[in-house]
C-alpha positions as CSV (number, residue, x, y, z in Angstrom):
1,M,87.9,122.3,104.8
2,T,85.6,119.7,103.2
3,T,83.0,117.8,105.2
4,L,81.6,114.4,104.3
5,T,78.2,114.4,102.8
6,E,75.8,111.6,102.1
7,T,77.2,111.3,98.6
8,Q,80.8,111.6,99.7
9,L,81.6,108.7,101.9
10,P,85.0,107.8,103.2
11,L,87.0,105.3,101.0
12,T,86.9,101.7,102.0
13,G,90.1,99.7,102.5
14,L,89.5,98.0,99.1
15,E,89.1,101.4,97.4
16,L,92.3,102.6,99.0
17,K,94.1,99.5,97.9
18,E,92.9,99.8,94.3
19,R,93.9,103.5,94.2
20,G,97.4,102.7,95.5
21,I,97.9,99.9,93.0
22,A,96.8,102.2,90.2
23,S,99.1,105.0,91.3
24,V,102.2,102.7,91.3
25,S,101.3,100.8,88.1
26,R,102.5,103.8,86.1
27,Y,106.1,103.1,87.0
28,R,108.1,101.4,84.2
29,W,109.6,99.2,86.9
30,V,106.2,97.4,87.3
31,D,106.1,96.7,83.6
32,N,109.6,95.3,83.7
33,A,108.7,93.2,86.8
34,R,105.7,91.7,85.0
35,V,107.9,90.7,82.0
36,A,110.3,89.0,84.5
37,A,107.3,87.3,86.3
38,V,106.0,86.0,83.0
39,A,109.4,84.6,82.1
40,L,109.8,82.9,85.5
41,A,106.3,81.5,85.3
42,Q,106.9,80.1,81.8
43,H,110.2,78.5,83.0
44,C,109.0,77.0,86.3
45,G,105.2,77.0,86.0
46,W,104.8,79.4,89.0
47,V,106.2,82.6,90.4
48,T,106.2,84.5,93.7
49,S,107.2,88.0,94.8
50,D,110.2,86.5,96.5
51,R,111.5,85.2,93.2
52,L,111.1,88.6,91.7
53,H,113.0,90.2,94.6
54,D,115.9,87.9,93.5
55,V,116.0,89.2,89.9
56,M,114.8,92.8,90.0
57,T,116.4,96.0,91.2
58,P,114.7,97.7,94.1
59,P,111.4,99.3,93.1
60,P,110.9,103.1,93.1
61,H,108.1,102.6,95.7
62,P,107.6,99.6,98.0
63,S,104.0,99.3,96.9
64,C,105.1,98.4,93.4
65,Y,105.2,94.7,94.4
66,G,101.4,94.8,95.1
67,A,100.8,95.9,91.5
68,I,102.8,93.2,89.7
69,F,100.2,90.4,89.8
70,N,97.2,92.7,89.4
71,D,97.3,91.8,85.7
72,K,95.1,89.5,83.6
73,R,98.2,87.4,82.7
74,F,98.4,86.0,86.2
75,K,96.2,83.8,88.2
76,W,96.6,82.9,91.9
77,T,97.1,79.1,92.3
78,G,95.3,79.2,95.7
79,E,98.6,78.3,97.4
80,W,100.5,80.3,99.9
81,V,104.2,80.0,100.8
82,Q,106.2,81.6,103.6
83,S,108.5,84.3,102.4
84,K,112.2,83.5,102.7
85,R,113.2,87.2,102.9
86,P,114.1,88.3,106.4
87,S,112.5,91.7,105.8
88,A,109.2,90.0,105.1
89,H,109.0,88.8,108.7
90,A,107.9,85.2,107.7
91,R,104.7,86.5,106.1
92,M,102.7,84.2,103.8
93,I,102.9,85.2,100.1
94,R,100.8,84.0,97.1
95,V,102.0,81.6,94.4
96,W,101.0,82.7,90.9
97,R,100.8,81.0,87.5
98,L,100.1,82.3,84.1
99,A,96.4,82.6,83.3
């Protein structure tokens, strides 16, 4: 059993998020979703995760959606929209554009 020392602090929420995104970014599905997101943004000027749900097959892991826009090709517009997917429970999602 390992105990925490002064140099081994527990991970912060941000560190856990970054590790999670890194772990799912290795899936080919994320690369394919980014290609689709670029195409949608080029066509309409913006893209959301809802729009990707409409055109992509289900991901190998639910956290894959969190990794899609963690890419230098995308910039958050500062806008939020309410998800139209019932499974999203009306949560607010970001609107992205190409950087």
